[in-house]
N, C-alpha and C positions, 0 to 999 in steps of 0.2 A: 482678512481680505485675501482672496485667491490671487495668485500670480496670473498675469495675462498670458494667454497662449502666444508663443513666439512663432511668427508666421513668415514664410518665404513666398513671395509672389512670382509667378512665372507666366510669361506671355510669348506668343509668336507674332512678329511684326511682318506682315505681308506687303504693306505699302509704306511709303515715307510718312512719318508723323502719325501713323495710325494708332499706335498704342500709348503714346505719351499721356493723352487725356484719359484713356481707359485705365491706366495704372493709378492715376490720381484718384479716380472714382473707386477703383478696387480697394485702394488704401482706406478711403472713407468708409467703405462697406465693412472692412475688417474692424475698423475702430467702432463702428456701430454694433458689431458683434462682440465688442469688448476684447478684441485681440490686439496684438502689437506687431506691426510690420518691422521685421529686422532687416530685410534686404529684398531686392527685386532682381529678376533675371529676364531679359528680353532677347529672344533669338530671331535674327533676320532669316527668313526662309521664303521660298517660292510657293510653298504649300504646307498644309498640316500633315504631320507624319501619322499614318493610320495606326501604327503600333504604340507610339509613345507621345503623340501630340508634338513634342519637340524631337530632335534627333536623339538617337541612343547615346551618343557621346555627351550630349547636353544633359541627359538624365543622369549619367554617371557623374558629371560635374555637380549636378544638384545634390546627389548623394553625399559628395564631399562637403558641400556647403552645410548640409543638414547636420553632419557630425561636428564640423568646425564651429558653427554658430549655435549649436544646441537647439535646432529648430523642432518645434512640436508638430506643425502643420504646414504642408505645402499646398498653396492654393493657385489653381490655374485659371486664367482669365476667360476661358471659353468652356462650354459644356463638354465633358469627356464621356466617352462610352465606357461601359463596364469593362471591356477588355483593355482599354487604355489605362484605366485605373489599376487593374490587376497587374499589367505589365510594368507600370511605374513602381508599384509597391514591391515588386520582386527585387528592385534595385535600390529603392530609397527606403531607408528605415525611419519612416514618419507617416503620419496620417496624410492621405491625399484626398483633397476635395476640389470641386470646381466652382466657378462663379455662381452657377445656378444653385448648388447646394448651400453656398454662403448666403445668398439672398433668402432662400427658404428658411435658413436658420434664424435670420433676423426677423422674418415674418413670424416664426414660431415664438420669438421673444415678445413680439408686440401685439399678438392677437389676444384680446381680453374678452370679447363677447363670444357666446356659444357659436354663432355663425362664423365669426372670424377664425376661431379655433378649428372648426370643421373644415373650412376652406383651406387653411394651411395644411392640415393633416391630409386632406385629399391630394393636394399638390405634392406633398412629400411622398405619399404612397405611390403616386403615379411616376414620380421621379425614381424611386428606389426599385420598383418592380423589375425593370430590365437590367439593373445594376447589382443585384444581390450577389452575383459571382465575384464582383470586384470590390468587396467591402471587408476583406479579412482584417485589415488593420484597425477597424473600428472596435472590434471586440478585444483586440490585443492592447490597444492604447487607451481604452476607456472613453469617457464622454468628451464634451467640449464643443467647439465650433463645428457645425455641420452634423451633429449627432443628436439634436433634440427631437422630441416628438417620436414618431414611429421609427426613426433611424436607429434609436437605441435598442430596438428589439427586432430589427428586420432580419437578423441572421437566425432568429429562433422561430420565425414563422415562414411557412412555405408560400409559394406563389398562389396557391388556391385560397389560402386564408387571407392573403393580401387583397385578392380580387373580391372576396366576400366582403371585406372591410370597406373597400372602395364602393361597392354597390350599396352597402348600408349607409355610408356617409352621403352618397348621392341622393338616396331616398330622403334622408333628414334635411338636406339642403333644398330639395324640391318642396318639402312641406313649408320651410321657411320662406321660400320664394312665393308660395301661394299667399302667405300673410303679407309679404311686401307688395304683391300684385293687388291685393284687396285695398291696401292703403293708397297705392298709386292710383287706382281707379277712383277712389274717393276724392283725391286731390284734383284729378282731371274733371270729375263731375262738378266739384266746387269751383272749377276754373281758376285755381290758384297757380300762377306761373312758377316754373322751376328754373332756378339759376344754378348751373353746375360750375363749381370752381375746380378747374383741372390744371395740372402743370407738373413739371419735373419735381421729383422729390426734394424737399427742403426749400421750395420756392417761397413758402410762407402762407400756404393755404389755410392751415388751422389758425394761425395768427390773425389773418384777415377775417375769418369767420367770427373769431372772438371779438374783434373790434366792432363788427357789425352788430353783434349781440349787445355789446356795451352801449352802443349808440341808441338802442331801442329799449332795453330792459332796466337800465340804471341799477336800482337796488337788487333786483333779481338776477343781474348779469352773471355773478359768480357761479350760481347753480346751473347756468345754461352754457357755460364755457366748455370748450373741448380741450383735450390735452395738446399742447404745442411745445416743441423743443427744437433746438438748432442741431438736428441730426437727420441722416437719411432714414426715411420710413418711420418717423416718430409715431405716426398714427396709421392704422389700416382700415378701421371701421368707417363706413359711410355715416356722416352726421347730417341731420336736417335741422334747420333753424328758420323760424318765421320772422320776417323783417318787413317793415313798412317802407315803401319808396317815398320820395319827396312829395309826390302827388297824393299819397295816402293809400295807394293800393298795396295789398299784402302779397308778398312773394315768399317762396321757400328757397333758401340757399342750401345747396348740397355740397359737402366737402368729400372728395373721393381720395382713394389711395394714390400716392404719388407715382409718377411714371419714372422709368429709368431706361437707359440704353440696354439692349439685350434683356429686357424684362422676360423672365422665363415663361415659356408657353404654358407650363403647368400652372403658373400663377394666374395668367390671363384666363385660362379655362376654368380654374377653380373659383376665381372671383368674378366670373362672368355675370352672375346674378346682380351683384352690387355695382359692377362697372356699367351694366346696362342701364342704370339709372340715368347715365349721361344721354342715352338715346331719347329719353323723354323730356330733355331740357328744352326750354323755350329760348334760352340764351346760354352760351358757354363763356365763362370768364377764363381766358387762358392766361394764367399767372406766371410771370417770368421774373427771375432774380436778375435785375439789370447789371449787377456786378459779376455775373457768372462769366468766367473766362471762356467757357464753351457754349455761350449763349445760342449761337446759330445752330449748332448741332443738337442741343437740348430742345430748342424750339421745334426743329424738324422732327425729332423723335416723338415729342408730344403730339404734334399735328398729325403725324402718320398714325399714331395709336387712336386718336380721336376719330379719324376717318374710318379706321377699321371697325371700331366699336359702334359708331353711330350709323354709318351707311347712308346718311342723308345730310342735306344742307341745313345747318343750324347757325343762326347769327352768332358771331364771335366778337367779343370785346377783348383786345389784347391789353393786358395790364402789366406794366413794368413796376415791380416792387423793389423795396429797399433803396430808394433814391436818397435816403438820409445818409448813406455811406459814401456818397460822391459829392463833389462840389458842384454848385449850380452852374459854374462856368463851363463845365465839361459835358453838359447834357441839355438837349432840347426838351423842356418839360411842359410844352403847350399841349394840354389834353384836348381830345376831341370825343365824339360819340363812339369812335372805333378804337382809339388808343388813349389810355389813361396812365399817367405816372403817379404812383402813390408811395407812401411809406406806411405800411400797416402798423409797424412798431410805433411810429410817432403820430399815427392817425391823420396823416397828411393827405389831402385830396380824396378822402373817403366820400365826402359830399359830392364831388365831381363824378366819382364812380357810380354812385347811386343815381345821379342825374342822367348819366349816360345809359344806364340800364332802363330807367324810367322812360327815356325817349325812345330807345329801341323797342320797348314793349308797347308803348301807348301813344307815342307821338308828342306833339306840342301840348302845353298846358295853358289854360287861361285862368286868371283870377277874376272873380266876380262877386256880386252881392245877389243872394237869392232870397225870395220871399215865398215861403211854402205855407199854404193854408192848413188850418187844423184838419181839414178833410183828407189830407194826404201826408200825415205825419210819418207814415212808414218810409216815405222817400227821404225825409230828413234823417231818420234814424239810420237808414242805409248809408247816406252820405257821411254822417257822423262817424260811423264805424269804418268806412272804406275810402274816405277822402279827407284831406286836411280842411278842417273847418275851425272858425273862431268868431269871436265878437257876437255871440248869439243874443238877440233881443226878442222878447215875447210881447205880443199884444193880443187883443181879443180876436184878431183874424188869423193869427198863426205865428210863424217864426221868421225873423230876418237875420241872416248871418253871412259872413264871408266864407267863400269856398274856393278850392282849387279843383277845376274840372279839366278833363282831357278834351282837346279840340274835337276828336272823333266821336264824342258822346254829347256834344253841345246841343244837338237837336232834341235829345231826350229831356232836357231841362229848360229849353228855350222859353217856355211859357212862364217859368219862375224867375228868369234872369231879369234883374232891375238895372244893374250897372256892370260893365266890363272894364276892368282896369287896363 
């Protein structure tokens, strides 16, 4: 088992309390990259230093910390320029990376599909292109955090070859986007609503999707589950799963990559194709960890990214997850059609979430008894597949059964309705 990289975190604090939350999140990112945070340094400044990010004196102090604490990697909380990296490396005898490079490294670990790997590589190449001059220590110190993917070879390939590689990857992603567009058009043609689950990373999106799968597929659920773990960016790839709503209509739930503060522009651009699935959603489930100490900030971060990606008004249901971790006396848990409190882990209120989605999409439901003649059995088969039906009885004239219909489609079946409950 390899020893974890010993990391020193560095940030500039421009306003009061600005960086306390950032450093907690940066620590979680390091842990997600399987590194170990040994210490942190925060400098109060009126602005970012153009040469060193922090002041030169602070860089010299960092150099002493590196020797004293045997630091392998110094990680800065903001994106550094190539010249800043080079200037810091001239003083500090350790690998120097920034928050963006750290996130890209985590993405490189978690990308398992061909498209995901291409997207991450594209983001890494675009990040590395203007920083080739500032990467001397990568070759001197070997691999580790921030050096996966193209980063391991970027000193051996020139700008022209990087640009050619970027162009090649973009062409491959365009082909994959055509496949996704074809599937998307089919879903739209079939009029299957799309429900996008979005939220800050580690809010429980994949866990929620798995619970929805379990509620529908029973014995087949295990084969349809997605990977879920209690860590930042546990999954990257967009997953689609078909689920029936309480009224019987089928929808497709989409699980997207988690958001994060200062999500690198290279990631947003590279994952544009998969993130744009949100644009075509009929409803967005904004999933929030109710125990998150930075709930307000993370909620705003996600909301801002949703607005940038979609560019249009899409109905949103705000879902507060993980209420199993707090006592009932401390939280108002009365759910509505706009706000639902759940525990995906304990499967609490999942039925209320599905009811809220059903209402947002289709309105009120009615329970009734239908009598459909033998001359129109196709209507029965349609309802059997797409609505909740039960208690079927057959006679020489047709079929009598209980059904759940939506109020807005009542006129379509009025002639067959015998009783409304």
